[in-house]
C-alpha positions in Angstrom: -33.9 20.7 -9.8 -34.9 21.1 -13.5 -38.4 21.1 -14.9 -37.1 18.1 -16.8 -36.0 16.4 -13.6 -39.6 17.1 -12.2 -41.2 15.5 -15.1 -42.3 12.0 -14.7 -41.0 10.3 -17.9 -43.2 7.9 -19.7 -41.7 5.1 -22.1 -44.2 6.3 -25.0 -42.6 9.5 -25.1 -39.2 8.3 -26.2 -40.7 5.2 -28.1 -43.9 6.4 -29.6 -46.3 3.4 -29.9 -47.4 3.9 -33.5 -43.8 3.6 -34.8 -42.7 0.5 -33.0 -44.2 -2.1 -35.3 -41.8 -0.7 -37.9 -38.8 -0.7 -35.7 -39.6 -4.4 -34.6 -39.7 -5.5 -38.4 -36.4 -3.6 -38.8 -34.7 -5.1 -36.0 -36.1 -8.6 -37.2 -34.3 -8.3 -40.1 -31.1 -7.1 -38.6 -31.4 -10.3 -36.2 -31.8 -12.6 -39.6 -28.6 -10.9 -41.1 -26.4 -11.4 -38.0 -27.4 -14.8 -37.7 -26.2 -15.7 -40.9 -22.9 -15.3 -39.7 -23.3 -17.3 -36.6 -20.5 -20.0 -37.6 -18.2 -17.1 -37.3 -19.0 -16.4 -33.5 -16.2 -17.1 -31.1 -16.0 -18.2 -27.6 -14.6 -15.5 -25.0 -13.9 -15.4 -21.4 -15.8 -12.9 -19.2 -15.4 -9.5 -20.8 -14.9 -7.8 -17.3 -12.7 -10.0 -15.3 -11.3 -12.7 -17.9 -12.4 -15.5 -15.8 -13.4 -18.6 -17.8 -16.0 -19.6 -15.2 -19.4 -18.9 -16.5 -23.0 -20.7 -16.1 -25.5 -20.5 -18.9 -28.6 -18.7 -18.0 -31.0 -18.7 -21.1 -31.1 -18.7 -25.1 -32.8 -15.8 -26.9 -32.8 -14.8 -30.5 -30.9 -18.3 -30.9 -28.1 -16.8 -29.0 -26.6 -18.0 -25.4 -26.5 -15.6 -22.4 -24.0 -16.8 -19.8 -23.2 -15.4 -16.4 -19.6 -15.1 -14.9 -19.4 -16.9 -11.6 -16.6 -14.9 -10.4 -17.8 -11.3 -10.9 -21.7 -11.6 -12.0 -21.4 -10.2 -15.4 -23.7 -11.6 -18.0 -22.6 -11.9 -21.6 -23.5 -13.4 -25.1 -21.2 -16.4 -25.8 -20.2 -17.2 -28.2 -20.4 -13.9 -29.9 -19.7 -12.2 -33.4 -16.4 -10.9 -33.8 -15.6 -7.2 -34.7 -15.2 -7.9 -38.4 -19.0 -9.2 -38.2 -20.1 -6.4 -36.1 -18.7 -3.3 -37.7 -20.4 -3.9 -41.3 -23.7 -5.1 -39.2 -23.7 -1.5 -37.6 -22.9 0.4 -40.5 -25.8 -1.4 -42.5 -28.5 -1.9 -40.0 -31.9 -1.4 -40.9 -32.8 -1.1 -37.1 -30.4 2.2 -36.6 -31.8 3.5 -40.2 -35.1 3.4 -39.0 -34.3 5.0 -35.7 -32.5 7.7 -37.5 -35.3 8.2 -39.9 -38.4 8.0 -37.8 -38.4 7.5 -34.0 -35.4 9.8 -33.3 -37.0 12.8 -35.1 -40.4 11.9 -33.7 -39.2 11.7 -30.1 -36.4 14.3 -30.1 -37.8 17.1 -28.0 -39.2 14.6 -25.3 -35.7 12.9 -25.4 -33.9 16.3 -25.4 -36.0 17.5 -22.3 -35.9 14.4 -20.3 -32.7 12.5 -21.3 -30.0 14.7 -23.2 -30.5 17.9 -21.6 -30.4 16.4 -18.0 -27.4 14.3 -19.1 -25.6 17.2 -20.3 -26.2 19.1 -17.2 -24.9 16.2 -15.3 -21.8 16.3 -17.2 -21.2 19.8 -16.5 -22.0 19.1 -12.6 -19.3 16.4 -12.8 -17.0 18.7 -14.6 -17.2 21.7 -12.2 -15.3 20.2 -9.1 -12.8 18.8 -11.4 -11.8 22.1 -12.6 -12.7 21.1 -16.3 -13.8 24.0 -18.5 -12.9 25.2 -22.0 -11.3 21.9 -22.9 -12.3 19.1 -25.4 -15.3 16.8 -25.1 -15.4 13.8 -27.1 -18.7 11.7 -27.3 -18.3 8.1 -28.5 -21.4 6.7 -30.1 -23.2 9.9 -30.8 -26.3 8.7 -32.5 -28.6 11.6 -33.4 -26.3 14.1 -32.1 -28.9 15.6 -29.5 -26.5 15.3 -26.5 -23.7 17.1 -28.3 -26.0 19.9 -29.3 -27.0 20.2 -25.4 -23.5 20.1 -24.3 -22.6 22.8 -26.7 -25.5 24.8 -25.7 -24.0 25.0 -22.2 -21.0 26.4 -23.6 -18.5 24.7 -21.3 -16.4 23.3 -23.6 -14.2 25.0 -26.3 -14.6 21.8 -28.8 -17.0 18.9 -28.8 -16.4 16.2 -31.1 -18.6 13.3 -32.0 -17.3 9.7 -32.8 -20.1 7.8 -34.7 -19.1 4.9 -37.0 -22.7 4.5 -38.5 -22.9 6.5 -41.4 -26.5 7.5 -41.4 -26.2 8.7 -37.9 -22.8 10.6 -38.7 -24.4 12.3 -41.6 -27.4 13.4 -39.4 -24.8 15.0 -36.6 -22.9 16.8 -39.7 -26.1 18.4 -40.7 -26.4 19.6 -37.2 -23.1 21.3 -37.6 -21.5 18.7 -35.1 -17.8 17.8 -35.8 -17.8 14.1 -36.5 -15.2 11.4 -36.7 -16.8 8.5 -38.7 -14.8 5.6 -37.2 -14.8 3.3 -34.0 -13.1 4.9 -31.4 -10.4 1.9 -31.7 -9.5 3.4 -34.8 -9.3 7.1 -33.9 -6.0 9.0 -33.8 -6.3 12.4 -32.4 -2.6 13.1 -33.1 -1.3 15.7 -30.7 -5.0 16.9 -29.5 -5.8 15.6 -26.3 -9.4 15.2 -24.8 -10.4 16.7 -21.5 -13.5 14.4 -21.2 -14.8 11.3 -22.9 -18.5 10.6 -22.6 -20.1 7.2 -24.1 -23.9 6.6 -23.5 -25.2 3.0 -24.1 -22.2 1.9 -26.2 -19.8 -0.6 -24.1 -22.5 -3.1 -24.0 -22.5 -3.5 -27.9 -18.7 -4.1 -28.2 -16.6 -7.4 -28.7 -14.2 -6.4 -26.6 -14.8 -3.8 -23.9 -11.2 -4.1 -22.7 -9.9 -2.7 -25.9 -12.6 0.1 -26.2 -11.6 1.2 -22.7 -7.8 1.3 -23.5 -8.6 3.2 -26.6 -10.6 5.7 -24.3 -7.6 6.0 -22.2 -5.5 6.8 -24.8 -7.5 9.7 -26.2 -7.7 11.3 -22.9 -5.5 13.5 -21.4 -3.7 12.6 -17.9 -6.3 13.1 -15.2 -9.1 13.7 -17.9 -12.5 12.2 -17.1 -14.3 9.0 -18.6 -18.1 9.0 -18.2 -19.9 6.0 -19.5 -23.4 4.5 -19.2 -24.8 0.8 -19.7 -27.5 -1.6 -18.8 -26.8 -2.7 -15.2 -27.6 -6.5 -15.0 -28.6 -6.2 -11.5 -31.1 -3.5 -12.5 -34.6 -4.2 -11.3 -36.1 -4.8 -14.9 -33.4 -7.1 -15.9 -33.5 -8.9 -12.7 -37.0 -9.6 -12.5 -37.6 -10.0 -16.4 -34.7 -11.8 -17.6 -34.9 -13.0 -21.1 -37.9 -11.0 -21.2 -36.3 -7.7 -20.7 -36.2 -5.3 -23.8 -32.6 -4.7 -22.7 -31.6 -8.3 -23.5 -31.2 -8.3 -27.3 -28.7 -9.2 -29.8 -26.8 -6.0 -30.1 -26.2 -5.9 -26.3 -23.2 -8.3 -25.9 -22.2 -7.2 -22.2 -24.3 -7.0 -19.2 -22.1 -5.6 -16.4 -22.8 -4.7 -12.8 -21.2 -2.0 -10.7 -18.5 -3.8 -9.4 -17.5 -5.7 -12.7 -17.4 -2.7 -14.6 -15.6 -0.4 -11.9 -12.9 -3.6 -11.9 -12.5 -3.4 -15.7 -12.4 0.5 -15.7 -9.5 0.2 -13.0 -7.7 -2.4 -15.1 -7.5 0.1 -18.2 -5.8 3.0 -16.1 -8.9 4.7 -14.5 -9.6 5.5 -11.1 -13.4 5.2 -10.4 -14.9 8.4 -9.0 -18.6 7.5 -9.0 -21.0 5.0 -9.9 -25.0 5.7 -9.8 -28.1 4.3 -11.3 -30.3 7.5 -12.2 -33.1 5.5 -14.1 -36.4 6.7 -14.5 -38.5 3.8 -16.3 -37.4 0.5 -14.8 -40.7 0.0 -13.1 -42.7 1.1 -15.8 -40.9 -1.4 -18.1 -42.0 -4.3 -15.7 -45.4 -3.0 -15.4 -45.9 -2.8 -19.3 -44.9 -6.5 -19.5 -47.3 -7.7 -17.2 -50.1 -5.4 -18.5 -49.4 -7.0 -22.0 -49.8 -10.4 -20.5 -46.0 -11.1 -21.2 -44.9 -11.5 -17.5 -47.1 -13.3 -15.0 -47.1 -11.9 -11.3 -49.9 -13.8 -9.9 -47.6 -15.6 -7.9 -45.8 -12.5 -6.7 -48.2 -10.4 -4.8 -45.7 -7.8 -3.6 -45.0 -7.1 -7.2 -48.4 -7.0 -8.2 -49.2 -4.7 -5.4 -46.5 -2.1 -6.2 -46.6 -2.3 -10.2 -50.6 -3.0 -10.6 -52.9 -2.7 -7.8 -51.3 0.4 -6.4 -49.5 1.9 -9.2 -50.8 5.3 -9.1 -49.8 5.6 -5.3 -46.5 3.5 -5.1 -44.9 3.6 -8.6 -43.2 6.8 -8.5 -41.8 6.2 -5.2 -40.6 2.9 -5.9 -38.7 4.1 -9.0 -37.3 6.5 -6.8 -35.9 4.0 -4.3 -34.5 1.8 -7.1 -32.4 4.9 -8.5 -31.2 5.8 -5.1 -30.2 2.4 -4.0 -28.2 1.3 -7.4 -31.2 -0.7 -8.4 -31.9 0.7 -11.8 -30.5 -0.5 -14.8 -29.7 2.6 -16.1 -25.9 2.8 -14.8 -23.6 5.6 -14.9 -19.8 5.4 -14.0 -17.3 8.4 -13.7 -13.6 7.5 -13.7 -10.3 9.7 -13.9 -7.4 8.6 -16.2 -4.2 8.2 -14.0 -1.8 10.9 -14.3 
């Protein structure tokens, strides 16, 4: 076990308190800008199973969140089309703020606790599948730290970043990372094929996850590996907090569960090899909402006991239990493209 795995990650390490007020202001500005286009939002069926059988859950940020009664996926409906989303992300004040302030300030904590373990997990996935010295493509590279860490392991001959947000793409270039500044749906690699396609916390942002996964399949060589992460709607913090969860925001259009995303991945030409939830922060996120007076557990004595009264004794073990039982909201799926 690595030192990064031994360390008990705290939210403040990756989201420094002194920077979050500025982040909230930038996010508020983005919300205002997005809602100006609300007349152009469209109704969609379930993004996982395509059923048109949903129940309204709640409203947040003037957006409606629905749950598919067939597969349990939660999603924003109606939602902005790609023609609205693409320029929204390209000019996002929120992303610009993260790139300029939060990512640099928290880079080493993120490297040690998120990106280095993430790269090592990818290496562990590749070894039994005999993938080495090939091409890895990361879709939605952000600040580029994962690409740096996977390059450091020297298991791929080529690492390519797909990052459509201009500020973030430029940050990656300055780090010496090969960058394609387009959405994956617009990327053509010609005769080049990809052995591993990794995409962390991207699919929840997309108008059409189905189109995204088909594009991923097109980029991958036969037998190539797909590794994606996303917020699990059946994770502890989302189940408990519902609309109070920080994971429920305007940018996250899709909230899959393990079964519903597995179904969608299979429909797009992949076999599912593994699904896991190795989260570290879900219990702390709920605890923070309680301590901040945003979530009342006075009528929930068990939660109060675990997350408040006996936190020092029970918190770490409780979080470990969530991760081991597919109950954290940080979801991983590993798939293989059909030969």
